[in-house]
N, C-alpha and C positions, 0 to 999 in steps of 0.2 A: 349706957342705955339713952340720955340725950342724944347722941349719934345715933341712935338706930332707930329712936323715933323720927327725928329729921329724915331718916333716908326712906322711911314708910310715908312721910308726910310727901316728901318730894316726888316718889314713886305713883302716889294716889293721884297729886296734881298732874302729874304727867299723862297720866291715863286719861283723868278727864279731860285734857287738853286735845288730846288723842279722839277721843270718842267724840268730842264737840266738834271737832275737825272734822269727821267723818262724817255727822249728820250735814255738814255745810257742801259737802262735796256731791253726796250720794242724794239722788233725785228719788221721793220715793213715786208708788204711782198715784197719788194725787197730786202731786209737785207737777209731776209730767203732763197731766189731765186738763190743768190747770193750764199749761204752757199751750198745751194743743188747742183748748178753746180760746185761747188769744188767738193764736192762729188762723183758726177758722174765721173767728168775728173778722179779722183784716181781710181773709179773701172774700168775704161777704161784703163789706163797706166798700172795697176796691171794684169789685164786679159789679155792684149797684149804682155807683159812681158814674164808671163807662156805661152802663145802660141808659143811666137818666141823661147822660151828658155827650155820648159819644158813640151811641148805640150805631153800626153800622161802619163805622170808621176804623182805621187800624188801631188807634191808641186815644187814651184820655188824656189832657192838659188839665191837670186837676186843679189848678188854681186859676184859670181862667174859665174853667167848666166846659170845656168845648171841645170837639173831637178834631183829629190830627191823622192825615192820611201820609206815605211815604212818598205815593207815587200821585200819577194824575187821577187813578180809581184806587177802591179800597180793596188790600187783600184779607182783610178781617185779622189782621196780626193778632191782637188779644183774644178774640176767642179760640183761636185754633194755638194759640201758647196755652191757654188756662184750661182746656178741656181734661187733658190728663190729669192735672193738681185737683182739681175738682173732684174728678172720679175718684182719686186714691184717699182724699179727704174723706170721702164718702160726703160731699155735696152733691145730693142726685137731683135738686132743681135745677141750679148753678150747671151741672155737667149737661143736663138735657138741654138748656137756654143756650149753650155755646155752640151744642153739637145742630142743635136746631138752625142757629147762623151759619155754619158753615155749609152744611147742605144745601139752603136754601139761597145762600146769598154770595158764595165763592164761585168765580169762573176766571179761567185761564187764559181763556182763548180773546184777548185782549192787545192790542199796537200798545204796548208799555214795554220800555227797557227797565230791568232790576238788577239789583245788584246779587250775583250769584249767588256768593257765601251767605248772607242772611235769610233768604228767602229758601236757601237749603236747608239749614239750621232750623230754621223757626216753622216756615210753611210744611214743607217734605217731612220734616222730622216729626213736625205735631202731628201730621195726616197719619203716617205710617203707624204712629203711637197710639192715635185715637181708633184708627182700624183695629188692629192687634186688640184694644182693652175693649171697645163695642161689637166688633163683627159686622161692624154698620157697612155694606158694600158699597155705597156712596163713596165712602172716605177712602176706599182703595181706588175708588176709581177718579178721583180727584187726585191722589197723590201719582197715579201712573201718569195722569195727564199731564201733573206739571213737570214729572222727571223726564219724560219726552223730550218738552219743551227747553229743557234746560240744557240738553246733550248738545248743543250747537256750540254752547261755549268752549267746549273742548277742542274745538277745530282750529288749535293753532300750530305752528312748524312743530313744537314740542310735545305736544300734549297736554301742556298746563293750562289752565282754561286761562279766558279773559276774565276781566272783573264783571262787566257787564253781558248784560243779552236780551234779546225783545223776544218775550215770548211769542211773539204771531210770526216773527219774520225771519227771527234766529240771527239778526243781524248783532254783533258784536262788537266792543270796544274797550278800551284801556288796558293796554299789554304788560303795565309796570304793575306787577301784582307782588304776592307775599305768600310765605308758606304756609298759614294759617287758611287764606282765599286759595290756594291750590291743594292742599292736601286733606280739607276738614268736608272729605264727601264720602269716604268709606263705609262708614255704617249704613248712612241713608243709601247710597247707589246698592250697598249690599243687600240691602233689604228689598230694593228694587227687583233685584236679580233673581230673590227669592221667591216674590211675588208674580213676577213676570215670566220666571223661567227663559230671561234673555242676558247671559252671561255678560253681554258687552258694557252694562252697568257698572260694573265692580272693575271689570278688568279697566275700562276708562277711569274710574276713581283711582285705581292702586297705581296706573300708568302714572299719573299725573302726582299722587304723592311721592311714586318713587325717582320721578324727575328732581325733585327736589331733593331725595336723600343723596343720589348718585352725586350730585354738585356740592356735597359737604367738603369740606376743608381736610387738610391732613390729622387736622386734630378732632374731627368729626362735628364740626359745627356748623349751621347754616347762617346765612345771614338775614337781615331784616325786608329788604326789597330785591326783586330778579324779574328780568325782563321775558317774558312767557315767549316772546318770537325768538329769542337770538339763546336764551338759557344765561346772560350774565346776570351776574350779582351787580345791583347799582348801590347798595346800603350792606355794607360787610359788618355792620356791629350784630354780635349775636347775643340775644336775650332769652327769656321764657316768656315776655308778657305778649303785649299787643302785637297781633300782625304775625306771629310762631307759634302761640298757644297751642292750640287745637291743634294743629300740624303732630305735634309730638304727643298730644295726648290721644288722636284717632290711631296712631301707629299701635300704640296698647292696646284700645279697646277695641280695633279690629283682630287682634289676636284673642281676646276674650270672648267675642259676638260671634266668630267665624272659624277661630282656631287658625287661623293666616300665620303659620311660622315665620315668615319672610317678614312679616309686620311686627312680630315677636323681636327678630333679631335686629332691625333697624332700631326699635325702642332701645335695646339694651344698650348698644352700640352709643346712641345718643345720649340717654342719661348717664351712663358712664364718663360721656366728656364734660357733658353739664357740670355733674357732682365736683368732677377732678378741676375744671378751668374757671365755673361761675361760681361755686359755694364759698362764701364769704360771713366769716365769725365777725360782731363786734359786741362790744357790750351789751346793746339792747337785744340781742338773737341776731339768728341766722338769715341770711338772705341769698338769692342769686343775682349777681351784680351784670354790669353789661360788659362785653368785651369784646375786641377783634377778632371776629371769627379762625383768621389764619394764625393769627400770632399767641393770642388770648391773654393779651394785655389789657387791662381794664381801659374801659373805653369813658363810661359813666357809671359812678356808683347809685341808681337810681331803682327803686322799685315801687310797686303800685298793686291796686287792687286787682289787678287781671292775673298781675306775677302771683297771687296767693292761691290761686289754684293749685298749685306744683305738689303744695305739701299733701292736698289728697289724691292726687294719683300716684303719689309715692306710696302712701299707705297702702293703698288699692295693691300696689303692686308687690306689696310686703317688705318696703325698706323704712319699716317704723320708726329706725332711730332717726334717720335722715328728716322724715315728716315730721318728728315731735322739733325738733331743732328749727325747722322753717316756720312751723305754726308757732311757737316762741314768739318768730318776727313779726308774723302775721298779726299776733295778739296785741303786740307791743304798737303796731302800725293804727291799730283801729282805737286801743284806749288812749293814745297818747294825741290823737286828734280830736278829741269828738267823736268822730265817726271817720273810716279809712280815707284820703284822698286818694284819687286816681295816680296820683305819681308822688313821691319824696326822696330826698337826697337820704340815705340810712347812714350817711359817715357825718352829715353835720343838722341830722334831723329837721330841716327845712323843706316846706311842701313846696312842690314844683307846680302842679296842677289840682287845686283845691277841691275839685267837683266830685261829686258821688251822687251818680245816678242808680242807687237803688241794684249796684250788685250782688251779687251771690257768691263769688268763688270763696271767701273768708270761710262764709257758714257752711259751705260744699267743704271743704276741706275738713271742717270741725266735725262734720256727719262722718265721712269716710272714715277719720281717725278714731273717732269714737266706736264705729262699729269695728273697725279690726282690733282695738285695744279694750273695749268696754271700760275706759279710763273716765269718771264720770266731769274730769277735770275739760274734755273738751265738748261735754252738755254745758259746762258753764261759761266757757268761753261762750259758744251760740248764744245762749239764754241773754247774756250781753247784748251781743251784738242786736241779736231780735228785737229785744224791749228796746234799744237806741232807736233802733229804724222805727219801732210802734209808735214810739213816744214823739221824738222829734221829726219825723216826717209826715204824719198825719194831716189830711186837710178835710175839709166838708166833705169833699167830694173823691176821695182816694188818699194815694199816698204821694208824695213828690218828691224826686232828686234835690241833693244838696248842691248848689250853684258855688257856696264857698264854707270849707268843714270849719273855717277858722272864725267865722262870722254865724256861720249857720244858716244863711238867708237860702230859702229853697227855691226850685227853678219848676219850672211849669212844665214837666214831665212825669210819665210816668210809663216808662219802658214795658213794652209786653212780657218782657223777660223776668219781672217783678213778680208777676203770678206764675212763669212757667219755671223759673228756679229759686227765686230768692226765696219764696214763701213754702215752695214744695220741700228745699232741703230744710227750712225751718222747723218744718211740720217732721220730716222722718227724721231728725236729731230725737226727737223725745217719742215717735210713734213706737209700737210694737214690730219686732222686725219681719214678722209676716206681712207686714204692707209691702216690702220690697225685699225681694231676697236677692242679694248680690249674686248669688250663684246661679240665679237663671237669668237674670236681666242686665242690661248694661244702659247706663242713659249716655244721650249725644250731648252733646257741647251746649245745647240749650236746655237739657234735664228730661228731655223726653224717652222714657223707659222703652229698652227696644228688648224682645225677648233674644234671647241668644237661640241660632240655628238650631234646628232639629228637638229642641227642649218647648216644651208649651209655656215655660214659664211660671214663674207663682205672683200674681199682683193681685191681691185683695183690696176691696173698696173697706173702707172703716164704716161699717153699720152703726 
């Protein structure tokens, strides 16, 4: 009798613990609403700071409370990057203000050299997304004008673009480039082909990406830097982070957005090689290490904030098992160092580059994993990251990047991608799924949503 009572008591205790655990891991509608409101408030705070101290500039410096331009003239990086975030969050006033800044203050007929990659993902991607959401023809006209001015960058002997191009003269420079800055044009240039009926845009972007692809090694990896004039690799280290990341991302997303089977095949070949040659498991989690592109031999056991995106693209492509393992490492990286560092050694837990410039990739992977699994563990991970940012990075004027995650000293910078990506993915992690239908919409690498070809897509405002 005593053993039977003990058994029932233990069973009841187990059930209570289980139920308690479930209530901790599942978010109620009320809890999600509270989280959403915090994110909306953060958007308003960042935008108010920008308007007050940096209106007309590319970006806000939130500690000195001044504006900052990338070049000699402003291209309104923050308003362009922020518009679709405001739209999706239902921040109608802020969206209208950002759009008015774009249509009244944005001009590209200027004698100014720009970095092709950043202008493409932020400005061209932002304008195309804004056009699709608002149907304002002025935004499409700006996108078409900018796209035409970027084309001279691709006039290299290989068809891979130079890193810089002058918007007025078409003069180019810097032939030493990398897969990300060569292959991250498929989505935006594909959309230009759709809206201009000029097939040369997508053809040029695809040729550039596949010039990288055809120079892969015998084990199907690419290196970090390459000469676009000669096609020769200058740095043969292969990894998934800075200077390579979005090359892989755009191969898979070009398949989703346009149904390009060549891009799908290239993604699958690369992804198989990455999982075979780079995937590494240690006690803290799983990571993608760095190897020589030819031999597969490890060069450095380094991993960082940008690498964290790969869990998301794996989840989006259906490889949930590997994505879960990588996200465990991503979360460890975040929680071990207060906020994730730009780069750390996952074998020694030593920080290599301690900055955190408000990057979105870890939260982005939480978003994709939650959407694909409905496992609230990923919402809980994202909530921790979001709350850390909103609490530790807030200033009187906005939000600041972290100069050093070990000391939590802030830097005087609020990159436009904080509004374009970080806060957008933070919102979508808790928002109703009809805000973005991943069967209708593909995000570019700056988180600008683009409608799948031949489909109107479904993006609704938060009323």
